[in-house]
N, C-alpha and C positions, 0 to 999 in steps of 0.2 A: 289267168293273170300272167302277163309277160314279166320275165325276171331279167334284170340287167346282168351281164356277164362280162367281166374284164378279161381281155385276151391280149397276147403279145405276138406280134408278126414274127415268124421264124426267119424271115429274110433280113429285115432292117432293124428289128427289135422295138419298133414303135408300139406303144400301148394304146388301146382303144376299147370302147365298150360296144357290145352288140346285145341283142336281146334273144331270150330263149323262151319258148312257149312249152310249159310243162304238159299241157293238154295233148301235144303232139307225140309225147313219149320221146325215147332216145332217137337221135337222128344225126345225119352227116350232111354237111353243105360245104360248097366251095365259095369263098368270098375273096375279093381283091382287097389288099392292104390299102387303107385310106391315104398313106404316105407314099409308099414306093410302087403302088399298083400291081404288085406281084401276087399271084393266086396262092391261097392257103386252104388246106382242108381242115374244117372244124368239125369234130365229133363231140356232140353234146349228149351227156347222160345225166340222169336225175337220181339222186339218192332216195332212200325211203321217206325222207321228210320233204322231198320235192325241190331240194336245192340243186341248181344246175352245176355241172362240172364240165370242163372243156379240155380236149386234148387237140393241140394245134400243131400241124406240120406243113412243110412246103408241099404244094401240089404240083 
């Protein structure tokens, strides 16, 4: 089941929601900000309860 994950753009500070798939395990992806269109690296990890956590930095 996909989990919603709130993240903040490291460039412009905009907040938005993305989805995380626990069945994929921990992963890293690059997405463009929905507001300023600049790229960011999103590292998603899951705790022992399956809750997603994100570390976001400029790409």
